[in-house]
C-alpha positions in Angstrom: -24.6 -42.4 4.5 -26.9 -39.8 3.0 -27.4 -37.8 6.2 -23.7 -37.3 7.1 -23.0 -36.2 3.5 -25.8 -33.7 3.6 -24.7 -32.4 6.9 -21.1 -32.0 5.7 -22.3 -30.1 2.6 -24.3 -27.8 4.8 -21.3 -27.1 7.1 -19.1 -26.4 4.1 -21.7 -24.1 2.7 -22.0 -22.2 6.0 -18.2 -21.8 6.3 -18.0 -20.6 2.7 -20.8 -18.1 3.4 -19.1 -16.9 6.5 -15.8 -16.4 4.7 -17.6 -14.6 1.9 -19.3 -12.2 4.3 -16.1 -11.3 6.1 -14.0 -11.1 2.9 -16.5 -9.1 0.9 -15.4 -5.7 -0.5 -17.7 -3.9 1.9 -16.2 -5.8 4.9 -12.7 -5.0 3.7 -13.6 -1.3 3.2 -15.1 -1.2 6.7 -12.0 -2.8 8.2 -9.7 -0.3 6.4 -11.8 2.6 7.6 -11.9 1.2 11.2 -8.1 0.8 11.2 -7.6 4.4 10.0 -9.9 5.6 12.8 -8.3 3.4 15.4 -4.8 4.8 14.5 -6.0 8.4 14.4 -4.3 10.5 17.1 -7.4 12.6 17.7 -9.6 9.5 18.2 -7.0 8.0 20.6 -6.8 11.3 22.5 -10.6 11.6 22.8 -10.9 8.0 24.0 -8.2 8.6 26.6 -10.0 11.7 27.8 -13.2 9.6 28.1 -11.4 7.1 30.2 -10.0 9.7 32.6 -13.4 11.3 33.0 -15.0 7.9 33.6 -12.5 7.1 36.3 -12.8 10.4 38.2 -16.2 12.0 37.4 -18.4 10.0 39.9 -16.0 10.8 42.8 -15.7 14.4 41.7 -19.5 14.7 41.9 -19.3 13.4 45.5 -16.4 15.5 46.5 -18.1 18.7 45.5 -21.5 17.5 46.7 -23.2 18.4 43.4 -26.9 18.2 43.8 -28.1 17.6 40.2 -27.4 14.0 39.2 -28.9 14.5 35.7 -25.7 16.1 34.3 -23.6 13.2 35.7 -26.0 10.7 34.2 -25.8 12.3 30.7 -22.0 12.4 31.0 -22.0 8.7 31.8 -24.2 8.0 28.8 -21.8 9.9 26.5 -18.9 8.0 28.0 -20.7 4.7 27.5 -21.4 5.6 23.9 -17.7 6.4 23.5 -16.6 3.1 25.0 -19.0 1.1 22.9 -17.8 3.0 19.8 -14.1 2.3 20.6 -15.0 -1.4 21.2 -16.8 -1.7 17.9 -14.0 0.1 16.0 -11.3 -2.2 17.4 -13.5 -5.2 16.7 -13.9 -4.1 13.1 -10.3 -3.2 12.6 -8.7 -6.3 14.2 -11.4 -8.9 14.2 -9.1 -11.9 14.4 -6.5 -10.6 16.8 -8.8 -8.6 19.1 -11.8 -10.9 19.5 -11.6 -12.7 22.8 -8.2 -11.3 23.6 -7.2 -9.8 26.9 -8.1 -6.3 25.9 -11.4 -7.5 24.5 -12.6 -8.8 27.8 -11.2 -5.7 29.7 -12.9 -3.3 27.3 -16.1 -5.2 27.7 -15.8 -5.1 31.5 -15.1 -1.4 31.3 -18.3 -0.8 29.2 -20.4 -2.8 31.7 -19.0 -0.9 34.6 -20.1 2.6 33.4 -23.9 2.1 34.1 -23.0 1.2 37.7 -22.4 4.9 38.5 -25.7 6.0 36.9 -28.3 7.3 39.4 -30.8 4.7 38.4 -28.4 1.9 39.4 -26.6 3.7 42.2 -29.7 4.6 44.2 -30.8 1.0 44.2 -27.5 -0.4 45.6 -27.9 -1.2 49.4 -25.6 1.0 51.4 -25.9 -0.8 54.8 -26.6 2.5 56.5 -30.2 2.0 57.1 -29.8 -1.2 59.1 -26.4 -0.4 60.7 -24.9 -3.4 58.9 -21.2 -2.5 58.4 -20.6 -5.7 56.5 -23.1 -4.6 53.9 -21.7 -1.1 54.0 -18.2 -2.3 53.3 -19.4 -4.7 50.7 -21.3 -1.9 48.9 -18.1 0.2 48.9 -16.1 -2.7 47.4 -18.8 -3.3 44.8 -18.6 0.3 43.7 -14.8 0.2 43.6 -14.9 -3.2 41.9 -17.2 -1.9 39.2 -14.4 0.4 38.1 -11.9 -2.4 37.8 -12.7 -2.7 34.1 -11.9 0.9 33.7 -8.7 0.5 35.6 -7.6 -2.2 33.2 -8.2 0.3 30.3 -5.4 2.4 31.9 -3.0 -0.2 30.5 -3.4 1.6 27.2 -1.7 4.5 28.8 1.5 2.6 28.4 1.5 3.1 24.6 2.5 6.7 25.1 5.5 6.0 27.2 9.1 6.0 25.8 10.1 2.7 24.3 6.5 1.5 24.0 5.5 3.1 20.7 5.0 0.9 17.6 7.3 1.8 14.8 8.4 0.5 11.5 11.6 2.6 11.2 13.8 0.9 13.7 15.9 -2.2 13.8 14.8 -5.7 14.8 16.4 -5.3 18.2 14.3 -2.2 19.0 11.2 -3.8 17.7 11.7 -6.8 19.9 12.5 -4.6 22.9 9.4 -2.5 22.4 7.2 -5.6 22.1 8.8 -7.2 25.2 8.4 -3.9 27.2 4.8 -3.7 26.3 4.1 -7.3 27.1 5.8 -7.2 30.5 4.5 -3.8 31.5 0.9 -4.9 30.6 1.2 -7.9 32.9 2.8 -6.0 35.7 0.1 -3.3 35.5 -2.7 -5.9 35.5 -1.1 -7.5 38.6 -1.1 -4.1 40.4 -4.7 -3.6 39.6 -5.7 -7.1 40.7 -3.8 -6.7 44.0 -5.4 -3.3 44.7 -8.9 -4.8 44.0 -8.5 -8.2 45.6 -6.6 -7.5 48.9 -9.4 -5.5 50.5 -11.8 -8.4 49.9 -10.2 -10.4 52.7 -11.4 -7.8 55.3 -15.0 -8.7 54.5 -14.7 -12.0 56.4 -13.6 -10.3 59.6 -16.1 -9.3 62.3 -16.6 -5.5 61.7 -17.3 -2.9 64.4 -20.9 -1.7 64.1 -22.1 1.7 65.1 -25.4 1.2 67.1 -25.4 4.8 68.4 -27.6 6.1 65.6 -30.3 3.5 66.2 -30.1 4.1 70.0 -30.8 7.8 69.5 -33.8 7.1 67.3 -35.3 4.7 69.8 -34.6 7.1 72.7 -36.3 9.9 70.8 -39.2 7.6 70.0 -39.7 6.6 73.6 -39.3 10.1 74.9 -41.8 11.6 72.5 -44.4 8.9 73.3 -44.0 8.7 77.0 -42.3 11.9 78.3 -42.6 14.6 75.6 -41.5 17.4 78.0 -38.0 16.0 77.9 -37.7 15.8 74.1 -35.8 19.0 73.7 -33.2 17.8 76.2 -32.7 14.5 74.4 -32.4 16.3 71.0 -29.8 18.6 72.6 -27.8 15.7 73.9 -27.9 14.0 70.5 -26.6 17.1 68.8 -23.7 17.3 71.3 -22.9 13.6 70.7 -22.5 14.2 66.9 -20.9 17.6 67.2 -17.5 16.3 66.2 -18.5 13.4 64.1 -18.1 13.3 60.3 -21.7 12.4 59.9 -24.6 13.9 61.9 -28.4 14.3 62.1 -30.0 17.2 60.4 -33.7 16.5 60.7 -36.0 14.7 63.2 -39.5 13.5 62.8 -41.3 13.1 66.2 -44.3 10.9 66.7 -46.1 11.8 69.9 -48.4 8.8 69.6 -51.4 11.1 69.9 -51.9 11.4 66.2 -49.5 14.3 65.7 -46.1 14.2 64.1 -43.6 17.0 64.4 -40.7 17.7 62.0 -37.8 19.6 63.5 -34.8 21.0 61.5 -31.7 20.7 63.7 -29.8 23.5 61.9 -27.1 21.3 60.5 -26.3 21.2 56.7 -28.6 19.2 54.6 -26.8 17.1 52.0 -27.4 18.0 48.4 -27.1 14.5 47.1 -29.9 12.0 47.8 -27.4 9.1 48.3 -25.8 11.0 51.1 -29.0 11.1 53.1 -29.8 8.2 55.5 -33.2 8.0 57.2 -33.4 5.7 60.4 -36.8 4.8 61.8 -37.6 3.6 65.3 -37.1 -0.1 65.8 -40.3 -0.8 67.7 -42.4 -0.8 64.6 -45.1 1.3 66.2 -43.7 4.9 66.3 -43.1 6.9 63.2 -40.2 8.7 64.8 -37.2 8.9 62.5 -33.9 10.8 62.2 -32.2 11.8 58.9 -28.4 11.7 58.9 -26.0 13.5 56.6 -23.3 11.2 55.3 -21.9 13.7 52.8 -18.5 14.1 54.4 -17.7 10.3 54.8 -18.7 10.0 51.1 -16.4 12.8 50.2 -13.5 11.3 52.1 -14.3 8.0 50.4 -14.3 9.7 47.0 -11.0 11.4 47.8 -9.5 8.0 48.7 -10.8 6.5 45.5 -9.2 9.3 43.4 -6.0 8.9 45.3 -6.1 5.1 44.7 -6.6 5.7 40.9 -3.7 8.2 40.8 -1.5 5.8 42.8 -2.3 2.9 40.4 -1.4 5.2 37.4 1.9 6.2 39.0 2.7 2.6 39.9 1.9 1.5 36.3 4.0 4.2 34.7 7.1 3.8 37.0 7.0 0.0 36.8 6.8 0.2 33.0 9.7 2.6 32.9 11.7 0.4 35.2 10.9 -2.7 33.1 12.0 -0.7 30.0 15.4 0.0 31.5 15.8 -3.6 32.5 14.9 -4.9 29.1 17.2 -2.4 27.5 20.1 -3.5 29.6 19.5 -7.2 29.4 18.1 -7.6 25.8 18.3 -4.5 23.6 22.0 -3.6 23.9 23.5 -7.1 23.4 21.0 -7.9 20.6 21.6 -4.6 18.9 25.3 -5.2 18.8 24.8 -8.7 17.3 22.4 -7.5 14.7 24.6 -4.5 13.8 27.2 -7.1 12.9 24.6 -8.9 10.8 23.8 -5.7 9.0 27.4 -5.1 8.2 28.0 -8.6 6.9 24.9 -8.6 4.8 25.7 -5.2 3.4 29.0 -6.5 2.2 27.1 -9.5 0.6 24.8 -7.1 -1.2 27.7 -5.2 -2.5 29.5 -8.3 -3.7 26.6 -9.4 -5.8 26.1 -5.8 -7.1 22.6 -5.3 -5.6 23.6 -2.2 -3.8 25.3 -0.1 -6.3 26.6 3.2 -5.0 24.9 5.4 -7.5 21.4 6.8 -6.9 19.6 4.9 -9.7 21.0 1.5 -8.7 20.3 2.0 -5.0 16.7 2.9 -5.9 16.3 -0.4 -7.7 17.8 -2.5 -4.9 15.6 -1.1 -2.2 12.4 -3.1 -1.8 9.1 -1.3 -2.0 8.3 -2.5 1.5 11.5 -0.7 2.7 10.9 2.5 0.8 10.6 4.5 4.0 14.2 3.7 5.0 16.7 6.3 4.1 20.5 6.5 4.4 23.1 3.8 4.8 22.5 3.2 8.5 18.8 2.5 8.1 18.8 0.9 4.6 18.9 -2.6 6.1 17.0 -1.9 9.3 14.8 -5.0 9.3 17.5 -7.7 9.7 15.3 -10.7 9.4 13.7 -9.4 6.2 17.1 -8.5 4.9 18.5 -12.0 5.5 15.5 -13.5 3.7 16.1 -11.1 0.9 19.8 -12.0 0.7 19.0 -15.7 0.6 16.4 -15.2 -2.1 18.8 -13.2 -4.3 21.6 -15.6 -3.8 19.3 -18.5 -4.7 18.1 -16.7 -7.8 21.7 -15.8 -8.9 22.8 -19.4 -8.3 20.1 -20.6 -10.8 21.3 -18.2 -13.5 25.0 -18.2 -12.8 26.9 -17.4 -15.9 30.4 -18.6 -16.5 32.4 -15.8 -18.1 34.4 -16.5 -21.1 37.4 -18.6 -20.1 39.7 -16.8 -22.5 40.1 -13.1 -23.4 40.2 -11.7 -26.9 44.0 -11.8 -27.2 44.1 -15.5 -26.3 41.2 -16.2 -28.6 43.2 -14.9 -31.6 45.8 -17.5 -31.0 43.3 -20.4 -31.0 42.7 -22.7 -33.9 39.2 -23.3 -35.3 38.5 -26.4 -33.2 39.3 -24.5 -29.9 37.2 -21.5 -31.0 34.3 -23.8 -31.8 34.6 -25.4 -28.3 34.5 -22.0 -26.6 31.6 -20.9 -28.8 29.6 -24.0 -28.2 30.0 -23.6 -24.5 27.8 -20.5 -24.5 25.4 -21.0 -27.4 22.0 -22.6 -27.0 21.9 -26.3 -27.6 18.2 -26.6 -27.9 15.0 -24.7 -27.9 12.1 -24.3 -25.4 9.1 -26.4 -26.2 7.0 -23.2 -26.2 9.3 -21.6 -28.8 9.0 -22.7 -32.4 12.0 -21.6 -34.4 10.8 -19.8 -37.5 11.2 -21.3 -40.9 13.1 -24.5 -39.9 12.4 -26.0 -43.3 14.9 -24.7 -45.8 12.6 -25.2 -48.7 9.8 -23.2 -47.2 12.2 -20.6 -45.9 13.5 -20.0 -49.4 10.0 -19.8 -50.7 9.0 -17.3 -48.1 12.1 -15.2 -48.8 11.3 -15.1 -52.5 7.7 -14.0 -51.9 8.8 -11.3 -49.5 11.5 -10.0 -51.8 9.0 -10.0 -54.8 6.4 -8.1 -52.9 8.9 -5.5 -51.6 10.4 -5.0 -55.1 6.9 -4.3 -56.4 6.7 -1.2 -54.3 10.4 -0.1 -54.7 11.8 -1.5 -51.4 15.0 -3.4 -51.7 15.9 -6.4 -49.4 18.8 -4.3 -48.0 16.4 -1.6 -47.0 14.1 -4.2 -45.4 17.0 -5.3 -43.3 18.0 -1.8 -42.4 17.3 0.3 -39.3 17.3 3.5 -41.3 14.4 2.9 -43.7 12.5 6.2 -44.0 8.8 5.2 -43.9 7.7 8.8 -44.5 8.8 8.4 -48.1 6.7 5.3 -48.7 3.6 5.3 -50.8 0.3 3.9 -49.4 0.8 0.6 -51.2 4.5 0.4 -50.1 3.5 1.0 -46.5 1.0 -1.8 -46.6 3.4 -4.2 -48.3 6.1 -3.4 -45.7 3.6 -4.2 -42.8 2.5 -7.4 -44.6 6.1 -8.6 -45.1 7.0 -7.8 -41.5 4.0 -9.7 -40.2 4.4 -12.6 -42.6 8.0 -13.1 -41.4 6.8 -14.1 -37.9 3.5 -15.7 -38.9 5.1 -19.1 -39.9 5.6 -20.7 -36.4 1.9 -20.1 -35.6 0.8 -22.0 -38.7 0.4 -25.8 -38.2 1.4 -26.7 -41.7 4.4 -25.3 -43.4 2.6 -25.1 -46.7 0.2 -22.5 -45.4 3.0 -20.1 -44.5 3.0 -18.5 -48.0 -0.8 -19.0 -48.5 -2.2 -16.6 -51.1 -5.5 -16.6 -49.2 -3.8 -15.3 -46.1 -1.9 -12.7 -48.0 -5.1 -11.4 -49.5 -6.8 -11.4 -46.0 -3.8 -9.5 -44.6 -4.0 -7.0 -47.4 -7.7 -6.3 -46.6 -6.8 -6.2 -42.9 -4.1 -3.5 -43.5 -6.4 -1.5 -45.8 -9.1 -1.4 -43.1 -6.6 -0.5 -40.5 -5.2 2.3 -42.7 -8.7 3.7 -43.2 -9.2 3.6 -39.4 -6.4 6.2 -38.9 -7.1 9.9 -39.3 -5.4 11.7 -42.2 -2.0 13.3 -41.8 -3.6 16.7 -42.1 -6.1 16.2 -39.3 -3.6 14.3 -37.1 0.0 15.0 -38.3 1.8 12.5 -36.1 -0.5 9.6 -35.0 -1.4 8.7 -38.5 -1.2 5.5 -40.5 2.4 6.1 -41.5 3.3 6.3 -37.7 1.8 2.8 -37.3 3.8 1.6 -40.3 7.0 3.1 -38.8 6.3 1.5 -35.4 5.5 -1.9 -37.0 8.7 -1.9 -39.0 10.8 -0.7 -36.1 9.4 -3.4 -33.9 10.1 -6.0 -36.7 13.8 -4.8 -36.8 14.0 -4.8 -33.0 12.7 -8.4 -32.8 15.4 -9.4 -35.3 18.1 -7.6 -33.4 17.0 -9.2 -30.1 16.8 -12.7 -31.8 13.4 -13.2 -30.1 12.9 -16.4 -32.1 15.0 -18.2 -29.5 12.7 -17.3 -26.5 9.4 -15.8 -27.8 6.6 -18.0 -28.9 4.8 -17.5 -32.2 2.0 -15.9 -30.3 4.4 -13.4 -28.7 6.0 -12.2 -31.9 2.9 -12.2 -34.1 0.8 -10.6 -31.4 3.3 -7.7 -31.0 3.4 -7.0 -34.7 -0.4 -7.0 -35.0 -0.5 -4.7 -31.9 1.9 -2.4 -33.6 -0.3 -2.1 -36.7 -3.3 -1.0 -34.6 -1.8 0.5 -31.5 -2.9 4.1 -32.4 -5.9 3.4 -34.7 -8.5 6.1 -34.5 -6.2 8.5 -32.6 -7.9 11.9 -32.6 -4.7 13.9 -32.2 -5.4 14.7 -28.5 -3.8 13.0 -25.6 -5.6 11.2 -22.7 -5.2 14.2 -20.3 -7.2 16.4 -22.8 -9.9 13.7 -23.2 -10.3 13.4 -19.5 -10.3 17.1 -18.8 -12.9 17.8 -21.5 -15.0 14.8 -20.5 -14.7 13.3 -23.9 -17.0 10.3 -24.7 -13.9 8.0 -24.7 -12.9 9.1 -21.2 -16.5 8.6 -20.1 -16.6 5.1 -21.7 -13.4 3.8 -20.2 -13.7 5.6 -16.8 -10.7 7.9 -17.5 -8.3 4.9 -17.5 -6.2 4.9 -20.7 -9.2 5.9 -22.9 -7.1 6.1 -26.1 -5.3 2.8 -25.6 -8.5 1.0 -24.7 -10.2 2.4 -27.8 -7.3 1.3 -30.0 -7.3 -2.3 -28.8 -11.1 -2.5 -29.0 -11.2 -1.1 -32.5 -8.4 -3.5 -33.6 -10.3 -6.5 -32.4 -13.5 -5.3 -34.1 -11.5 -5.5 -37.3 -10.2 -8.9 -36.5 -13.7 -10.0 -35.6 -14.6 -9.7 -39.3 -14.1 -12.9 -41.2 -12.7 -11.1 -44.2 -10.0 -9.3 -42.2 -9.3 -11.8 -39.5 -5.6 -12.7 -40.1 -5.7 -14.8 -36.9 -8.4 -17.2 -38.1 -5.9 -20.0 -38.5 -5.0 -20.0 -34.8 -6.7 -22.5 -32.5 -8.8 -21.3 -29.5 -6.0 -21.4 -27.0 -3.6 -19.6 -29.3 -6.2 -16.9 -30.0 -6.8 -16.4 -26.3 -3.1 -16.0 -25.7 -2.5 -13.6 -28.6 -5.4 -11.5 -27.6 -3.9 -11.1 -24.2 -0.5 -10.2 -25.7 -2.0 -7.6 -28.0 -4.2 -5.9 -25.4 -1.5 -5.8 -22.8 1.1 -4.4 -25.2 -1.2 -1.6 -26.5 -2.3 -0.6 -23.0 1.3 -0.3 -21.9 2.0 2.3 -24.6 0.2 4.8 -22.4 2.8 7.2 -21.0 1.4 6.8 -17.5 3.2 3.4 -17.4 6.5 4.8 -18.7 8.2 5.4 -15.3 7.1 2.1 -13.9 8.3 0.3 -17.0 11.7 1.9 -16.7 11.9 0.9 -13.1 10.9 -2.7 -13.8 13.3 -3.0 -16.7 16.2 -1.6 -14.7 15.4 -4.0 -11.9 15.5 -6.8 -14.3 19.0 -5.7 -15.3 20.4 -5.0 -11.9 19.2 -8.2 -10.3 20.9 -10.2 -13.0 23.7 -7.8 -13.8 26.5 -10.4 -13.8 24.7 -12.5 -16.3 23.9 -9.6 -18.7 27.5 -8.2 -18.3 29.0 -11.5 -19.2 26.7 -11.8 -22.2 27.7 -8.4 -23.4 31.4 -9.2 -22.9 31.0 -12.3 -25.1 29.1 -10.4 -27.7 31.5 -7.5 -27.9 34.5 -9.8 -28.2 32.7 -11.9 -30.8 33.1 -15.0 -28.6 29.4 -15.9 -29.2 26.4 -14.6 -30.9 23.5 -13.1 -28.9 21.7 -14.6 -27.1 23.8 -16.9 -25.0 22.2 -20.1 -23.5 21.7 -18.6 -20.1 20.0 -15.5 -21.5 17.6 -17.7 -23.5 16.7 -19.7 -20.4 16.1 -16.5 -18.4 14.1 -14.8 -21.1 11.7 -17.7 -21.4 10.3 -16.9 -17.9 6.7 -15.8 -18.1 7.2 -12.5 -16.2 10.4 -11.7 -18.1 8.7 -12.3 -21.5 5.8 -10.1 -20.4 8.2 -7.2 -19.5 10.2 -7.6 -22.8 7.0 -7.6 -24.9 5.7 -4.4 -23.4 9.1 -2.7 -23.6 9.7 -3.7 -27.2 6.4 -2.2 -28.4 6.7 0.9 -26.2 10.3 1.5 -27.3 9.4 1.1 -30.9 6.6 3.7 -30.3 9.1 6.3 -29.1 12.0 5.3 -31.3 12.1 8.3 -33.6 15.1 10.0 -31.8 17.1 6.8 -32.4 16.8 7.0 -36.2 19.1 9.0 -38.5 18.8 12.7 -37.8 17.2 13.5 -41.1 14.4 11.0 -40.3 14.2 12.0 -36.6 13.9 15.7 -37.4 10.9 15.1 -39.6 9.1 13.0 -37.0 9.9 15.7 -34.4 8.2 18.3 -36.6 5.1 16.2 -37.0 4.7 15.4 -33.3 5.2 19.0 -32.2 2.7 20.2 -34.8 0.1 17.8 -33.4 1.0 19.0 -29.9 0.5 22.6 -30.9 -2.8 21.8 -32.6 -4.0 20.5 -29.2 -2.6 23.6 -27.6 -4.6 25.8 -29.9 -7.7 23.9 -29.0 -6.9 24.2 -25.3 -6.6 28.0 -25.6 -10.0 28.1 -27.4 -11.6 26.2 -24.5 -9.9 28.3 -21.9 -7.9 25.3 -20.5 -4.4 25.5 -19.2 -2.0 24.8 -22.1 0.0 21.6 -21.5 3.8 21.6 -21.8 5.1 21.6 -25.4 1.7 22.6 -26.7 2.1 26.4 -26.9 3.3 27.5 -30.4 4.5 30.9 -29.0 6.9 29.5 -26.4 7.8 26.1 -27.9 11.5 25.6 -28.7 11.9 22.6 -31.0 15.6 21.7 -30.2 15.1 22.0 -26.4 11.9 19.9 -26.5 13.7 17.1 -28.3 16.7 17.2 -25.9 14.3 16.9 -23.0 12.4 14.1 -24.6 15.6 12.2 -25.3 17.0 12.9 -21.8 14.0 12.0 -19.7 12.0 9.5 -21.8 13.9 7.7 -24.5 17.4 7.5 -23.0 16.6 5.7 -19.6 14.8 2.9 -21.5 17.3 2.6 -24.4 20.3 2.5 -22.1 19.1 -0.5 -20.3 17.9 -2.1 -23.5 21.5 -1.9 -24.9 22.8 -3.7 -21.8 20.1 -6.4 -21.9 20.1 -6.7 -25.7 23.7 -5.8 -26.8 22.9 -5.7 -30.6 20.8 -2.7 -29.8 23.9 -0.7 -28.6 24.2 1.2 -31.9 20.9 2.9 -31.3 22.2 4.4 -28.1 25.1 6.0 -30.1 22.7 7.3 -32.7 20.5 8.7 -29.9 23.4 10.6 -28.3 24.5 11.9 -31.7 21.1 13.3 -32.4 21.0 14.9 -29.0 24.3 16.6 -29.7 23.0 17.8 -33.1 19.9 19.3 -31.4 22.2 21.1 -29.0 24.2 22.7 -31.8 20.9 23.5 -33.6 19.7 25.3 -30.5 22.9 27.2 -30.1 22.7 28.2 -33.8 19.0 29.2 -33.8 19.1 31.1 -30.6 22.4 32.9 -31.1 22.3 36.1 -29.0 19.1 35.1 -27.3 20.6 32.8 -24.6 23.4 33.4 -22.1 26.6 31.5 -21.9 25.5 30.1 -18.5 22.4 28.6 -20.1 24.5 27.0 -22.8 27.0 25.7 -20.3 24.2 24.1 -18.2 22.7 22.4 -21.3 26.1 21.0 -22.3 26.6 19.7 -18.7 23.3 17.9 -19.0 24.5 16.2 -22.2 27.8 15.3 -20.6 25.8 13.7 -17.7 23.6 11.9 -20.2 26.7 10.4 -21.9 28.0 9.5 -18.5 24.8 7.6 -17.7 25.1 5.7 -21.0 28.7 4.8 -20.2 27.7 3.4 -16.9 25.5 1.0 -18.8 28.3 0.2 -21.3 
């Protein structure tokens, strides 16, 4: 029992080690690089040139009777290195699909065939000339031709460059299938052609060949004549020259052994071959005489080389024309009927998409519907090119919609007016939540503790001159608050959502926790730079964001779908989301190689610093307002805080808008129905279906990040008097950075140049391109937020009139008209979401 178990553990260990080695970062990096090299057009062209040279170079050397074999040998070495490199690149790029595949063995055979043309190997292959054995001669020729069979098979790769064979991701399924089928059939036909060309001549080896004994006869005659009757040697040589006068091969040198100790060498005046392999020396067969004759076989070898080249060209032409023929056949039999059928599929599915409002005609909606994998498709004809992927997508969306199907209000507003209270209650109960998620603890469920909490909050607010009405108002001007009032406002906002996280209701209003929170807020306040050094990202900005987030959580009724960790974590994140801000943005820190940029590797250095500083404060026992949470809760709330703060970096703004818009468009029917019910006062927000959907982990994550980020840029959605003051502070901070950029000789970033900055235009652009896209979707997903959109548009219009007034006589009517058109378009975008 012990031995098998040990062996099993060993095998598992070996498999794990193998997997780790192949899946290591280095292996993946090598694979990625190999795939890029393998797909590179230059690399493919060079390898194809190597293949052509390998096929023809040896025969070209023979055809032109080039004497020096060294140059050929070096060329073959370079080609061999190229083939090995290509083999290794393909092995690294496609280890699983290439290893032991057809092309793997053909490439390996092609590599092994290259050395066979090298002089070191070629000169040692028996030619059959020396012993007049035609069988050996013919076998030697077939061996040489067979050695190139591996290179012939590499010609199959030529098919990739033919029409209809190219791999592509921008065509329909029918064309993809057609191209794949063409390639498969053409490859097999080409291999069949190569096999036939190489195999058929082998059958002639078994037949009895005609041997040429004339060469040996002349050698023996010359040997006998030189030894016995030397006076007749000239006559015999003359007869031999006449005999070979019209032959393709001929003698060019004779060595005569007179058997008296003297040997004479005579040059017959015929051309001496340059290549060693074209020389054949035949010696007398009696074994006594040293008489020999050297023959020149250069011309037969040249004819043989020409035939080989012709054979290679013929194979290439047969491969190309057979591939083109197969392509036409596949197109007629497969492509055309399949394309017609799939075109019908595309049409039907397109209609399905339109019916579920996933393919809205406007540009923004269309961008959201397109999958990231299909981003390269453009236009209506190619938008749904991959039909199989499209069908899967449709089924997925339909399944998702079926799970969140929302039944619209069965009655309209007019009918609702005529109902009695019982009927209205029935309609209202149909859409409202009947229960709560087990992860969501409704705040202050105990009336007694709720009343106690309200009294404490109201007392603390009244101490600093804040009324309960202002606490419940969106328009509270935090810039007017004293330091003590600002801390009390943050304490009350946080305390409001602390209750669900506390195990015992009696601890909700704990004086110890209130004291701890006060110390926490004081330390956080001291961590922010003063308003003089940093006009905008100061403590009062943190207070404003915290209170705005508190009001947003109330408007969105997050107690129905957020856990205590979600809400409390967001409020704590708001308090410290800009702590220690130096009044310079991330781009400036990176460009100047600031210590924060160096510490956090240029990745959101400010946001990383804010969250790190915040948790250093929470790590102190005297300021740890999260000490009452258990280990699991603390782990979750830490994740919420860090994630929310990091997403306040503006580099995430565009992706956040896209994700939020996608969330709306994919579930548009549900959100529109919820908005209809809210606007007609049929039900309070959120409806039951909305609560169920918002409880999803991914959806909650998106909502959390959007809530804090939107609170961070919410100044343009406040009353204009408040919004204008915040605009002045943020632009002053921008200009301070611009002054520093000028001092350092850096390019001044947009909105940072005091001399060119236009305050109204900067605010219009900020609203139009940053705040509006996010707030418009928020108003559709959270209908109670709709009033903020109206306030945003009002402020944008005021800034427009301010610009017209301040720059009277400095701008043209055309410029004013264009700006007004931008605002009209902005209003139109808001109406599309309303």
